[in-house]
Every structure is written in structure tokens, then in C-alpha cells.
LOGU-7282 format. One record per atom (N, C-alpha, C): residue number from 0; atom name; x, y, z. Coordinates in pm, whole numbers, plus 50000, padded with zeros to 5 digits. Layout:
<rs>
<r><n>NUM</n><atom>CA</atom><east>X</east><north>Y</north><up>Z</up></r>
...
</rs>
This chain:
<rs>
<r><n>0</n><atom>N</atom><east>48736</east><north>87239</north><up>08356</up></r>
<r><n>0</n><atom>CA</atom><east>48730</east><north>87324</north><up>08473</up></r>
<r><n>0</n><atom>C</atom><east>48616</east><north>87278</north><up>08564</up></r>
<r><n>1</n><atom>N</atom><east>48639</east><north>87281</north><up>08690</up></r>
<r><n>1</n><atom>CA</atom><east>48537</east><north>87239</north><up>08786</up></r>
<r><n>1</n><atom>C</atom><east>48428</east><north>87343</north><up>08803</up></r>
<r><n>2</n><atom>N</atom><east>48462</east><north>87468</north><up>08782</up></r>
<r><n>2</n><atom>CA</atom><east>48366</east><north>87576</north><up>08801</up></r>
<r><n>2</n><atom>C</atom><east>48311</east><north>87620</north><up>08666</up></r>
<r><n>3</n><atom>N</atom><east>48181</east><north>87611</north><up>08650</up></r>
<r><n>3</n><atom>CA</atom><east>48122</east><north>87655</north><up>08524</up></r>
<r><n>3</n><atom>C</atom><east>48109</east><north>87807</north><up>08523</up></r>
<r><n>4</n><atom>N</atom><east>48096</east><north>87864</north><up>08406</up></r>
<r><n>4</n><atom>CA</atom><east>48079</east><north>88009</north><up>08398</up></r>
<r><n>4</n><atom>C</atom><east>47947</east><north>88051</north><up>08462</up></r>
<r><n>5</n><atom>N</atom><east>47844</east><north>87967</north><up>08452</up></r>
<r><n>5</n><atom>CA</atom><east>47716</east><north>87999</north><up>08516</up></r>
<r><n>5</n><atom>C</atom><east>47730</east><north>88000</north><up>08668</up></r>
<r><n>6</n><atom>N</atom><east>47804</east><north>87905</north><up>08723</up></r>
<r><n>6</n><atom>CA</atom><east>47824</east><north>87900</north><up>08868</up></r>
<r><n>6</n><atom>C</atom><east>47904</east><north>88022</north><up>08915</up></r>
<r><n>7</n><atom>N</atom><east>48005</east><north>88061</north><up>08837</up></r>
<r><n>7</n><atom>CA</atom><east>48083</east><north>88178</north><up>08874</up></r>
<r><n>7</n><atom>C</atom><east>47997</east><north>88304</north><up>08867</up></r>
<r><n>8</n><atom>N</atom><east>47913</east><north>88313</north><up>08766</up></r>
<r><n>8</n><atom>CA</atom><east>47825</east><north>88430</north><up>08753</up></r>
<r><n>8</n><atom>C</atom><east>47732</east><north>88439</north><up>08874</up></r>
<r><n>9</n><atom>N</atom><east>47678</east><north>88327</north><up>08916</up></r>
<r><n>9</n><atom>CA</atom><east>47591</east><north>88327</north><up>09033</up></r>
<r><n>9</n><atom>C</atom><east>47667</east><north>88367</north><up>09158</up></r>
<r><n>10</n><atom>N</atom><east>47788</east><north>88316</north><up>09175</up></r>
<r><n>10</n><atom>CA</atom><east>47870</east><north>88353</north><up>09290</up></r>
<r><n>10</n><atom>C</atom><east>47903</east><north>88503</north><up>09286</up></r>
<r><n>11</n><atom>N</atom><east>47933</east><north>88555</north><up>09168</up></r>
<r><n>11</n><atom>CA</atom><east>47961</east><north>88697</north><up>09154</up></r>
<r><n>11</n><atom>C</atom><east>47840</east><north>88783</north><up>09189</up></r>
<r><n>12</n><atom>N</atom><east>47724</east><north>88740</north><up>09142</up></r>
<r><n>12</n><atom>CA</atom><east>47600</east><north>88813</north><up>09174</up></r>
<r><n>12</n><atom>C</atom><east>47577</east><north>88817</north><up>09325</up></r>
<r><n>13</n><atom>N</atom><east>47597</east><north>88704</north><up>09389</up></r>
<r><n>13</n><atom>CA</atom><east>47579</east><north>88697</north><up>09535</up></r>
<r><n>13</n><atom>C</atom><east>47683</east><north>88780</north><up>09608</up></r>
<r><n>14</n><atom>N</atom><east>47805</east><north>88782</north><up>09558</up></r>
<r><n>14</n><atom>CA</atom><east>47909</east><north>88863</north><up>09620</up></r>
<r><n>14</n><atom>C</atom><east>47874</east><north>89011</north><up>09614</up></r>
<r><n>15</n><atom>N</atom><east>47822</east><north>89056</north><up>09502</up></r>
<r><n>15</n><atom>CA</atom><east>47780</east><north>89196</north><up>09489</up></r>
<r><n>15</n><atom>C</atom><east>47664</east><north>89225</north><up>09584</up></r>
<r><n>16</n><atom>N</atom><east>47569</east><north>89134</north><up>09593</up></r>
<r><n>16</n><atom>CA</atom><east>47458</east><north>89152</north><up>09688</up></r>
<r><n>16</n><atom>C</atom><east>47509</east><north>89165</north><up>09831</up></r>
<r><n>17</n><atom>N</atom><east>47620</east><north>89098</north><up>09861</up></r>
<r><n>17</n><atom>CA</atom><east>47677</east><north>89102</north><up>09996</up></r>
<r><n>17</n><atom>C</atom><east>47770</east><north>89223</north><up>10015</up></r>
<r><n>18</n><atom>N</atom><east>47790</east><north>89303</north><up>09909</up></r>
<r><n>18</n><atom>CA</atom><east>47867</east><north>89425</north><up>09923</up></r>
<r><n>18</n><atom>C</atom><east>47997</east><north>89433</north><up>09846</up></r>
<r><n>19</n><atom>N</atom><east>48030</east><north>89334</north><up>09765</up></r>
<r><n>19</n><atom>CA</atom><east>48154</east><north>89340</north><up>09687</up></r>
<r><n>19</n><atom>C</atom><east>48152</east><north>89459</north><up>09592</up></r>
<r><n>20</n><atom>N</atom><east>48264</east><north>89527</north><up>09583</up></r>
<r><n>20</n><atom>CA</atom><east>48275</east><north>89644</north><up>09495</up></r>
<r><n>20</n><atom>C</atom><east>48324</east><north>89608</north><up>09356</up></r>
<r><n>21</n><atom>N</atom><east>48378</east><north>89486</north><up>09339</up></r>
<r><n>21</n><atom>CA</atom><east>48426</east><north>89436</north><up>09210</up></r>
<r><n>21</n><atom>C</atom><east>48429</east><north>89284</north><up>09218</up></r>
<r><n>22</n><atom>N</atom><east>48426</east><north>89219</north><up>09101</up></r>
<r><n>22</n><atom>CA</atom><east>48435</east><north>89073</north><up>09095</up></r>
<r><n>22</n><atom>C</atom><east>48538</east><north>89037</north><up>08990</up></r>
<r><n>23</n><atom>N</atom><east>48636</east><north>88956</north><up>09031</up></r>
<r><n>23</n><atom>CA</atom><east>48744</east><north>88917</north><up>08940</up></r>
<r><n>23</n><atom>C</atom><east>48751</east><north>88766</north><up>08925</up></r>
<r><n>24</n><atom>N</atom><east>48791</east><north>88723</north><up>08808</up></r>
<r><n>24</n><atom>CA</atom><east>48816</east><north>88583</north><up>08777</up></r>
<r><n>24</n><atom>C</atom><east>48964</east><north>88559</north><up>08805</up></r>
<r><n>25</n><atom>N</atom><east>48995</east><north>88459</north><up>08886</up></r>
<r><n>25</n><atom>CA</atom><east>49134</east><north>88434</north><up>08924</up></r>
<r><n>25</n><atom>C</atom><east>49175</east><north>88291</north><up>08893</up></r>
<r><n>26</n><atom>N</atom><east>49291</east><north>88276</north><up>08833</up></r>
<r><n>26</n><atom>CA</atom><east>49359</east><north>88149</north><up>08812</up></r>
<r><n>26</n><atom>C</atom><east>49282</east><north>88049</north><up>08726</up></r>
<r><n>27</n><atom>N</atom><east>49203</east><north>88098</north><up>08633</up></r>
<r><n>27</n><atom>CA</atom><east>49146</east><north>88012</north><up>08530</up></r>
<r><n>27</n><atom>C</atom><east>49246</east><north>88010</north><up>08414</up></r>
<r><n>28</n><atom>N</atom><east>49248</east><north>87905</north><up>08334</up></r>
<r><n>28</n><atom>CA</atom><east>49339</east><north>87904</north><up>08220</up></r>
<r><n>28</n><atom>C</atom><east>49310</east><north>88021</north><up>08126</up></r>
<r><n>29</n><atom>N</atom><east>49415</east><north>88086</north><up>08081</up></r>
<r><n>29</n><atom>CA</atom><east>49401</east><north>88207</north><up>08000</up></r>
<r><n>29</n><atom>C</atom><east>49312</east><north>88188</north><up>07878</up></r>
<r><n>30</n><atom>N</atom><east>49319</east><north>88070</north><up>07815</up></r>
<r><n>30</n><atom>CA</atom><east>49243</east><north>88047</north><up>07692</up></r>
<r><n>30</n><atom>C</atom><east>49093</east><north>88031</north><up>07715</up></r>
<r><n>31</n><atom>N</atom><east>49048</east><north>88015</north><up>07840</up></r>
<r><n>31</n><atom>CA</atom><east>48904</east><north>88001</north><up>07866</up></r>
<r><n>31</n><atom>C</atom><east>48848</east><north>88114</north><up>07953</up></r>
<r><n>32</n><atom>N</atom><east>48933</east><north>88207</north><up>07991</up></r>
<r><n>32</n><atom>CA</atom><east>48892</east><north>88313</north><up>08083</up></r>
<r><n>32</n><atom>C</atom><east>48785</east><north>88405</north><up>08025</up></r>
<r><n>33</n><atom>N</atom><east>48786</east><north>88426</north><up>07896</up></r>
<r><n>33</n><atom>CA</atom><east>48689</east><north>88518</north><up>07834</up></r>
<r><n>33</n><atom>C</atom><east>48546</east><north>88477</north><up>07866</up></r>
<r><n>34</n><atom>N</atom><east>48515</east><north>88350</north><up>07863</up></r>
<r><n>34</n><atom>CA</atom><east>48376</east><north>88307</north><up>07889</up></r>
<r><n>34</n><atom>C</atom><east>48334</east><north>88336</north><up>08033</up></r>
<r><n>35</n><atom>N</atom><east>48429</east><north>88330</north><up>08128</up></r>
<r><n>35</n><atom>CA</atom><east>48397</east><north>88363</north><up>08267</up></r>
<r><n>35</n><atom>C</atom><east>48373</east><north>88513</north><up>08284</up></r>
<r><n>36</n><atom>N</atom><east>48457</east><north>88592</north><up>08219</up></r>
<r><n>36</n><atom>CA</atom><east>48438</east><north>88737</north><up>08223</up></r>
<r><n>36</n><atom>C</atom><east>48302</east><north>88774</north><up>08163</up></r>
<r><n>37</n><atom>N</atom><east>48271</east><north>88717</north><up>08049</up></r>
<r><n>37</n><atom>CA</atom><east>48143</east><north>88746</north><up>07984</up></r>
<r><n>37</n><atom>C</atom><east>48023</east><north>88705</north><up>08069</up></r>
<r><n>38</n><atom>N</atom><east>48033</east><north>88591</north><up>08135</up></r>
<r><n>38</n><atom>CA</atom><east>47924</east><north>88546</north><up>08222</up></r>
<r><n>38</n><atom>C</atom><east>47902</east><north>88642</north><up>08337</up></r>
<r><n>39</n><atom>N</atom><east>48011</east><north>88692</north><up>08395</up></r>
<r><n>39</n><atom>CA</atom><east>47997</east><north>88791</north><up>08503</up></r>
<r><n>39</n><atom>C</atom><east>47937</east><north>88920</north><up>08450</up></r>
<r><n>40</n><atom>N</atom><east>47989</east><north>88967</north><up>08339</up></r>
<r><n>40</n><atom>CA</atom><east>47941</east><north>89094</north><up>08283</up></r>
<r><n>40</n><atom>C</atom><east>47792</east><north>89085</north><up>08250</up></r>
<r><n>41</n><atom>N</atom><east>47746</east><north>88966</north><up>08210</up></r>
<r><n>41</n><atom>CA</atom><east>47605</east><north>88947</north><up>08175</up></r>
<r><n>41</n><atom>C</atom><east>47511</east><north>88963</north><up>08294</up></r>
<r><n>42</n><atom>N</atom><east>47559</east><north>88934</north><up>08415</up></r>
<r><n>42</n><atom>CA</atom><east>47468</east><north>88935</north><up>08531</up></r>
<r><n>42</n><atom>C</atom><east>47493</east><north>89048</north><up>08630</up></r>
<r><n>43</n><atom>N</atom><east>47606</east><north>89114</north><up>08619</up></r>
<r><n>43</n><atom>CA</atom><east>47639</east><north>89218</north><up>08717</up></r>
<r><n>43</n><atom>C</atom><east>47599</east><north>89356</north><up>08666</up></r>
<r><n>44</n><atom>N</atom><east>47566</east><north>89445</north><up>08758</up></r>
<r><n>44</n><atom>CA</atom><east>47537</east><north>89583</north><up>08718</up></r>
<r><n>44</n><atom>C</atom><east>47659</east><north>89646</north><up>08649</up></r>
<r><n>45</n><atom>N</atom><east>47635</east><north>89733</north><up>08555</up></r>
<r><n>45</n><atom>CA</atom><east>47743</east><north>89796</north><up>08478</up></r>
<r><n>45</n><atom>C</atom><east>47841</east><north>89871</north><up>08568</up></r>
<r><n>46</n><atom>N</atom><east>47795</east><north>89921</north><up>08682</up></r>
<r><n>46</n><atom>CA</atom><east>47881</east><north>89997</north><up>08772</up></r>
<r><n>46</n><atom>C</atom><east>47981</east><north>89910</north><up>08849</up></r>
<r><n>47</n><atom>N</atom><east>47962</east><north>89779</north><up>08847</up></r>
<r><n>47</n><atom>CA</atom><east>48052</east><north>89687</north><up>08917</up></r>
<r><n>47</n><atom>C</atom><east>48164</east><north>89645</north><up>08823</up></r>
<r><n>48</n><atom>N</atom><east>48288</east><north>89679</north><up>08856</up></r>
<r><n>48</n><atom>CA</atom><east>48399</east><north>89637</north><up>08770</up></r>
<r><n>48</n><atom>C</atom><east>48416</east><north>89485</north><up>08772</up></r>
<r><n>49</n><atom>N</atom><east>48452</east><north>89430</north><up>08657</up></r>
<r><n>49</n><atom>CA</atom><east>48483</east><north>89289</north><up>08641</up></r>
<r><n>49</n><atom>C</atom><east>48628</east><north>89282</north><up>08597</up></r>
<r><n>50</n><atom>N</atom><east>48699</east><north>89182</north><up>08648</up></r>
<r><n>50</n><atom>CA</atom><east>48839</east><north>89169</north><up>08610</up></r>
<r><n>50</n><atom>C</atom><east>48883</east><north>89026</north><up>08595</up></r>
<r><n>51</n><atom>N</atom><east>49006</east><north>89009</north><up>08550</up></r>
<r><n>51</n><atom>CA</atom><east>49062</east><north>88875</north><up>08532</up></r>
<r><n>51</n><atom>C</atom><east>49213</east><north>88878</north><up>08549</up></r>
<r><n>52</n><atom>N</atom><east>49263</east><north>88779</north><up>08617</up></r>
<r><n>52</n><atom>CA</atom><east>49406</east><north>88751</north><up>08617</up></r>
<r><n>52</n><atom>C</atom><east>49419</east><north>88600</north><up>08611</up></r>
<r><n>53</n><atom>N</atom><east>49442</east><north>88555</north><up>08488</up></r>
<r><n>53</n><atom>CA</atom><east>49440</east><north>88413</north><up>08454</up></r>
<r><n>53</n><atom>C</atom><east>49578</east><north>88349</north><up>08469</up></r>
<r><n>54</n><atom>N</atom><east>49575</east><north>88216</north><up>08475</up></r>
<r><n>54</n><atom>CA</atom><east>49702</east><north>88143</north><up>08470</up></r>
<r><n>54</n><atom>C</atom><east>49738</east><north>88114</north><up>08325</up></r>
<r><n>55</n><atom>N</atom><east>49855</east><north>88060</north><up>08303</up></r>
<r><n>55</n><atom>CA</atom><east>49903</east><north>88037</north><up>08167</up></r>
<r><n>55</n><atom>C</atom><east>49842</east><north>87915</north><up>08101</up></r>
<r><n>56</n><atom>N</atom><east>49761</east><north>87839</north><up>08174</up></r>
<r><n>56</n><atom>CA</atom><east>49704</east><north>87718</north><up>08117</up></r>
<r><n>56</n><atom>C</atom><east>49806</east><north>87606</north><up>08119</up></r>
<r><n>57</n><atom>N</atom><east>49782</east><north>87504</north><up>08042</up></r>
<r><n>57</n><atom>CA</atom><east>49873</east><north>87389</north><up>08037</up></r>
<r><n>57</n><atom>C</atom><east>50007</east><north>87431</north><up>07977</up></r>
<r><n>58</n><atom>N</atom><east>50112</east><north>87367</north><up>08023</up></r>
<r><n>58</n><atom>CA</atom><east>50247</east><north>87404</north><up>07979</up></r>
<r><n>58</n><atom>C</atom><east>50264</east><north>87393</north><up>07828</up></r>
<r><n>59</n><atom>N</atom><east>50192</east><north>87303</north><up>07764</up></r>
<r><n>59</n><atom>CA</atom><east>50208</east><north>87284</north><up>07619</up></r>
<r><n>59</n><atom>C</atom><east>50127</east><north>87383</north><up>07535</up></r>
<r><n>60</n><atom>N</atom><east>50054</east><north>87474</north><up>07598</up></r>
<r><n>60</n><atom>CA</atom><east>49976</east><north>87573</north><up>07524</up></r>
<r><n>60</n><atom>C</atom><east>50060</east><north>87689</north><up>07473</up></r>
<r><n>61</n><atom>N</atom><east>50183</east><north>87702</north><up>07519</up></r>
<r><n>61</n><atom>CA</atom><east>50272</east><north>87807</north><up>07469</up></r>
<r><n>61</n><atom>C</atom><east>50244</east><north>87946</north><up>07521</up></r>
<r><n>62</n><atom>N</atom><east>50172</east><north>87955</north><up>07632</up></r>
<r><n>62</n><atom>CA</atom><east>50139</east><north>88087</north><up>07686</up></r>
<r><n>62</n><atom>C</atom><east>50232</east><north>88125</north><up>07800</up></r>
<r><n>63</n><atom>N</atom><east>50279</east><north>88029</north><up>07875</up></r>
<r><n>63</n><atom>CA</atom><east>50364</east><north>88059</north><up>07990</up></r>
<r><n>63</n><atom>C</atom><east>50442</east><north>87938</north><up>08034</up></r>
<r><n>64</n><atom>N</atom><east>50466</east><north>87928</north><up>08165</up></r>
<r><n>64</n><atom>CA</atom><east>50545</east><north>87821</north><up>08226</up></r>
<r><n>64</n><atom>C</atom><east>50680</east><north>87810</north><up>08158</up></r>
<r><n>65</n><atom>N</atom><east>50697</east><north>87717</north><up>08066</up></r>
<r><n>65</n><atom>CA</atom><east>50826</east><north>87697</north><up>08001</up></r>
<r><n>65</n><atom>C</atom><east>50831</east><north>87757</north><up>07861</up></r>
<r><n>66</n><atom>N</atom><east>50728</east><north>87829</north><up>07821</up></r>
<r><n>66</n><atom>CA</atom><east>50724</east><north>87891</north><up>07688</up></r>
<r><n>66</n><atom>C</atom><east>50828</east><north>88003</north><up>07680</up></r>
<r><n>67</n><atom>N</atom><east>50876</east><north>88029</north><up>07561</up></r>
<r><n>67</n><atom>CA</atom><east>50965</east><north>88143</north><up>07540</up></r>
<r><n>67</n><atom>C</atom><east>50892</east><north>88269</north><up>07584</up></r>
<r><n>68</n><atom>N</atom><east>50957</east><north>88353</north><up>07665</up></r>
<r><n>68</n><atom>CA</atom><east>50888</east><north>88468</north><up>07722</up></r>
<r><n>68</n><atom>C</atom><east>50821</east><north>88561</north><up>07619</up></r>
<r><n>69</n><atom>N</atom><east>50889</east><north>88589</north><up>07509</up></r>
<r><n>69</n><atom>CA</atom><east>50832</east><north>88682</north><up>07410</up></r>
<r><n>69</n><atom>C</atom><east>50702</east><north>88632</north><up>07350</up></r>
<r><n>70</n><atom>N</atom><east>50704</east><north>88517</north><up>07283</up></r>
<r><n>70</n><atom>CA</atom><east>50581</east><north>88466</north><up>07221</up></r>
<r><n>70</n><atom>C</atom><east>50473</east><north>88431</north><up>07324</up></r>
<r><n>71</n><atom>N</atom><east>50512</east><north>88376</north><up>07436</up></r>
<r><n>71</n><atom>CA</atom><east>50414</east><north>88341</north><up>07540</up></r>
<r><n>71</n><atom>C</atom><east>50346</east><north>88465</north><up>07596</up></r>
<r><n>72</n><atom>N</atom><east>50426</east><north>88567</north><up>07623</up></r>
<r><n>72</n><atom>CA</atom><east>50371</east><north>88692</north><up>07675</up></r>
<r><n>72</n><atom>C</atom><east>50279</east><north>88759</north><up>07575</up></r>
<r><n>73</n><atom>N</atom><east>50318</east><north>88754</north><up>07449</up></r>
<r><n>73</n><atom>CA</atom><east>50235</east><north>88812</north><up>07343</up></r>
<r><n>73</n><atom>C</atom><east>50102</east><north>88738</north><up>07331</up></r>
<r><n>74</n><atom>N</atom><east>50106</east><north>88606</north><up>07341</up></r>
<r><n>74</n><atom>CA</atom><east>49983</east><north>88526</north><up>07335</up></r>
<r><n>74</n><atom>C</atom><east>49893</east><north>88560</north><up>07453</up></r>
<r><n>75</n><atom>N</atom><east>49951</east><north>88575</north><up>07572</up></r>
<r><n>75</n><atom>CA</atom><east>49873</east><north>88611</north><up>07691</up></r>
<r><n>75</n><atom>C</atom><east>49808</east><north>88748</north><up>07674</up></r>
<r><n>76</n><atom>N</atom><east>49884</east><north>88844</north><up>07624</up></r>
<r><n>76</n><atom>CA</atom><east>49830</east><north>88979</north><up>07603</up></r>
<r><n>76</n><atom>C</atom><east>49717</east><north>88977</north><up>07500</up></r>
<r><n>77</n><atom>N</atom><east>49729</east><north>88896</north><up>07397</up></r>
<r><n>77</n><atom>CA</atom><east>49621</east><north>88885</north><up>07298</up></r>
<r><n>77</n><atom>C</atom><east>49494</east><north>88830</north><up>07364</up></r>
<r><n>78</n><atom>N</atom><east>49510</east><north>88728</north><up>07448</up></r>
<r><n>78</n><atom>CA</atom><east>49394</east><north>88672</north><up>07519</up></r>
<r><n>78</n><atom>C</atom><east>49333</east><north>88776</north><up>07612</up></r>
<r><n>79</n><atom>N</atom><east>49418</east><north>88852</north><up>07680</up></r>
<r><n>79</n><atom>CA</atom><east>49369</east><north>88955</north><up>07772</up></r>
<r><n>79</n><atom>C</atom><east>49291</east><north>89063</north><up>07697</up></r>
<r><n>80</n><atom>N</atom><east>49328</east><north>89091</north><up>07575</up></r>
<r><n>80</n><atom>CA</atom><east>49251</east><north>89188</north><up>07495</up></r>
<r><n>80</n><atom>C</atom><east>49109</east><north>89139</north><up>07473</up></r>
<r><n>81</n><atom>N</atom><east>49093</east><north>89008</north><up>07457</up></r>
<r><n>81</n><atom>CA</atom><east>48958</east><north>88951</north><up>07444</up></r>
<r><n>81</n><atom>C</atom><east>48881</east><north>88963</north><up>07575</up></r>
<r><n>82</n><atom>N</atom><east>48950</east><north>88951</north><up>07688</up></r>
<r><n>82</n><atom>CA</atom><east>48882</east><north>88968</north><up>07818</up></r>
<r><n>82</n><atom>C</atom><east>48832</east><north>89111</north><up>07830</up></r>
<r><n>83</n><atom>N</atom><east>48915</east><north>89204</north><up>07783</up></r>
<r><n>83</n><atom>CA</atom><east>48875</east><north>89345</north><up>07789</up></r>
<r><n>83</n><atom>C</atom><east>48750</east><north>89368</north><up>07703</up></r>
<r><n>84</n><atom>N</atom><east>48749</east><north>89311</north><up>07583</up></r>
<r><n>84</n><atom>CA</atom><east>48632</east><north>89325</north><up>07496</up></r>
<r><n>84</n><atom>C</atom><east>48508</east><north>89260</north><up>07558</up></r>
<r><n>85</n><atom>N</atom><east>48529</east><north>89157</north><up>07639</up></r>
<r><n>85</n><atom>CA</atom><east>48417</east><north>89089</north><up>07706</up></r>
<r><n>85</n><atom>C</atom><east>48369</east><north>89166</north><up>07828</up></r>
<r><n>86</n><atom>N</atom><east>48443</east><north>89270</north><up>07869</up></r>
<r><n>86</n><atom>CA</atom><east>48397</east><north>89354</north><up>07979</up></r>
<r><n>86</n><atom>C</atom><east>48490</east><north>89365</north><up>08098</up></r>
<r><n>87</n><atom>N</atom><east>48607</east><north>89305</north><up>08093</up></r>
<r><n>87</n><atom>CA</atom><east>48702</east><north>89317</north><up>08204</up></r>
<r><n>87</n><atom>C</atom><east>48770</east><north>89453</north><up>08202</up></r>
<r><n>88</n><atom>N</atom><east>48775</east><north>89517</north><up>08316</up></r>
<r><n>88</n><atom>CA</atom><east>48846</east><north>89645</north><up>08326</up></r>
<r><n>88</n><atom>C</atom><east>48963</east><north>89637</north><up>08423</up></r>
<r><n>89</n><atom>N</atom><east>48975</east><north>89529</north><up>08496</up></r>
<r><n>89</n><atom>CA</atom><east>49087</east><north>89503</north><up>08588</up></r>
<r><n>89</n><atom>C</atom><east>49156</east><north>89377</north><up>08537</up></r>
<r><n>90</n><atom>N</atom><east>49280</east><north>89389</north><up>08489</up></r>
<r><n>90</n><atom>CA</atom><east>49345</east><north>89275</north><up>08424</up></r>
<r><n>90</n><atom>C</atom><east>49487</east><north>89259</north><up>08477</up></r>
<r><n>91</n><atom>N</atom><east>49522</east><north>89134</north><up>08506</up></r>
<r><n>91</n><atom>CA</atom><east>49655</east><north>89104</north><up>08555</up></r>
<r><n>91</n><atom>C</atom><east>49698</east><north>88965</north><up>08512</up></r>
<r><n>92</n><atom>N</atom><east>49792</east><north>88906</north><up>08586</up></r>
<r><n>92</n><atom>CA</atom><east>49847</east><north>88776</north><up>08550</up></r>
<r><n>92</n><atom>C</atom><east>49863</east><north>88690</north><up>08675</up></r>
<r><n>93</n><atom>N</atom><east>49859</east><north>88558</north><up>08656</up></r>
<r><n>93</n><atom>CA</atom><east>49867</east><north>88464</north><up>08768</up></r>
<r><n>93</n><atom>C</atom><east>49970</east><north>88355</north><up>08735</up></r>
<r><n>94</n><atom>N</atom><east>49949</east><north>88238</north><up>08786</up></r>
<r><n>94</n><atom>CA</atom><east>50044</east><north>88126</north><up>08778</up></r>
<r><n>94</n><atom>C</atom><east>50092</east><north>88098</north><up>08635</up></r>
<r><n>95</n><atom>N</atom><east>50221</east><north>88073</north><up>08621</up></r>
<r><n>95</n><atom>CA</atom><east>50279</east><north>88039</north><up>08492</up></r>
<r><n>95</n><atom>C</atom><east>50315</east><north>88159</north><up>08408</up></r>
<r><n>96</n><atom>N</atom><east>50288</east><north>88278</north><up>08458</up></r>
<r><n>96</n><atom>CA</atom><east>50324</east><north>88400</north><up>08386</up></r>
<r><n>96</n><atom>C</atom><east>50442</east><north>88464</north><up>08459</up></r>
<r><n>97</n><atom>N</atom><east>50498</east><north>88566</north><up>08399</up></r>
<r><n>97</n><atom>CA</atom><east>50611</east><north>88634</north><up>08460</up></r>
<r><n>97</n><atom>C</atom><east>50617</east><north>88779</north><up>08419</up></r>
<r><n>98</n><atom>N</atom><east>50727</east><north>88845</north><up>08448</up></r>
<r><n>98</n><atom>CA</atom><east>50740</east><north>88987</north><up>08417</up></r>
<r><n>98</n><atom>C</atom><east>50717</east><north>89020</north><up>08270</up></r>
<r><n>99</n><atom>N</atom><east>50757</east><north>88932</north><up>08179</up></r>
<r><n>99</n><atom>CA</atom><east>50735</east><north>88958</north><up>08036</up></r>
<r><n>99</n><atom>C</atom><east>50586</east><north>88964</north><up>08005</up></r>
<r><n>100</n><atom>N</atom><east>50506</east><north>88883</north><up>08073</up></r>
<r><n>100</n><atom>CA</atom><east>50362</east><north>88882</north><up>08052</up></r>
<r><n>100</n><atom>C</atom><east>50299</east><north>89014</north><up>08099</up></r>
<r><n>101</n><atom>N</atom><east>50342</east><north>89060</north><up>08215</up></r>
<r><n>101</n><atom>CA</atom><east>50290</east><north>89186</north><up>08269</up></r>
<r><n>101</n><atom>C</atom><east>50331</east><north>89302</north><up>08179</up></r>
<r><n>102</n><atom>N</atom><east>50454</east><north>89299</north><up>08131</up></r>
<r><n>102</n><atom>CA</atom><east>50499</east><north>89404</north><up>08039</up></r>
<r><n>102</n><atom>C</atom><east>50416</east><north>89403</north><up>07911</up></r>
<r><n>103</n><atom>N</atom><east>50390</east><north>89285</north><up>07857</up></r>
<r><n>103</n><atom>CA</atom><east>50309</east><north>89275</north><up>07735</up></r>
<r><n>103</n><atom>C</atom><east>50167</east><north>89325</north><up>07760</up></r>
<r><n>104</n><atom>N</atom><east>50113</east><north>89294</north><up>07877</up></r>
<r><n>104</n><atom>CA</atom><east>49980</east><north>89346</north><up>07912</up></r>
<r><n>104</n><atom>C</atom><east>49980</east><north>89498</north><up>07914</up></r>
<r><n>105</n><atom>N</atom><east>50079</east><north>89554</north><up>07981</up></r>
<r><n>105</n><atom>CA</atom><east>50087</east><north>89700</north><up>07992</up></r>
<r><n>105</n><atom>C</atom><east>50095</east><north>89766</north><up>07854</up></r>
<r><n>106</n><atom>N</atom><east>50172</east><north>89706</north><up>07764</up></r>
<r><n>106</n><atom>CA</atom><east>50185</east><north>89762</north><up>07628</up></r>
<r><n>106</n><atom>C</atom><east>50054</east><north>89749</north><up>07550</up></r>
<r><n>107</n><atom>N</atom><east>49993</east><north>89632</north><up>07555</up></r>
<r><n>107</n><atom>CA</atom><east>49878</east><north>89608</north><up>07468</up></r>
<r><n>107</n><atom>C</atom><east>49749</east><north>89667</north><up>07522</up></r>
<r><n>108</n><atom>N</atom><east>49738</east><north>89686</north><up>07651</up></r>
<r><n>108</n><atom>CA</atom><east>49613</east><north>89736</north><up>07709</up></r>
<r><n>108</n><atom>C</atom><east>49618</east><north>89885</north><up>07741</up></r>
<r><n>109</n><atom>N</atom><east>49729</east><north>89948</north><up>07715</up></r>
<r><n>109</n><atom>CA</atom><east>49741</east><north>90090</north><up>07742</up></r>
<r><n>109</n><atom>C</atom><east>49634</east><north>90166</north><up>07666</up></r>
<r><n>110</n><atom>N</atom><east>49568</east><north>90252</north><up>07735</up></r>
<r><n>110</n><atom>CA</atom><east>49460</east><north>90330</north><up>07671</up></r>
<r><n>110</n><atom>C</atom><east>49514</east><north>90453</north><up>07603</up></r>
</rs>
């Protein structure tokens, strides 16, 4: 990835200083998104929501793109649960995901 978690955390901190009400990680590969969420959570005030909507990663990772919708969606939802534990409260899906992924998120993250 071209953007390090430290660089994203710094950008998030500056965004909040400029008035951002939330900071989200967008279009990072799903398997590495947790570290970006954690880096943001480490530097942002607790009152600022952090979120993530990741892409499916490489096609051969089995999370999206050409992966079977059921297993791929389940893998994505499992990864999203780790983002939630890292401090994300706004969670969605991006490139390489589809309706099955969003449905799996809704089922697994339901409070």
C-alpha cells in the first residue's frame, strides 16, 4: 500500500482539526484495513467516529471479485468484525464486493 497507517492517522488528525466530524478508511484491501482503523483510533478523540469500507483485495484472496458470494461475503464480514473491535463504528463495502457482502455485514454486525 502506498499510504502507511501512520500517514493516514496524521491525515485523519488534521482533518478533525479542520472540522471533520468523522474519519473513514476507504478502498484499502479488506485484509489490511484493521491496522488503518487502529491507527486512526489511536490518535483521534473518542468522540470522533472512525469507519471503514474496504475493497475485496486481490482477486485470489477469496473475499470478493470473482469469489463465490457466500464464502467471500462471510470472509469480508469476519474481517469487518475485526475493524469493529479496532474501533470502527461506521462500516460498509467498496470495490470487489456486492450485495451478498453487505447482507453478511448487516447480519454479523447487528447489535
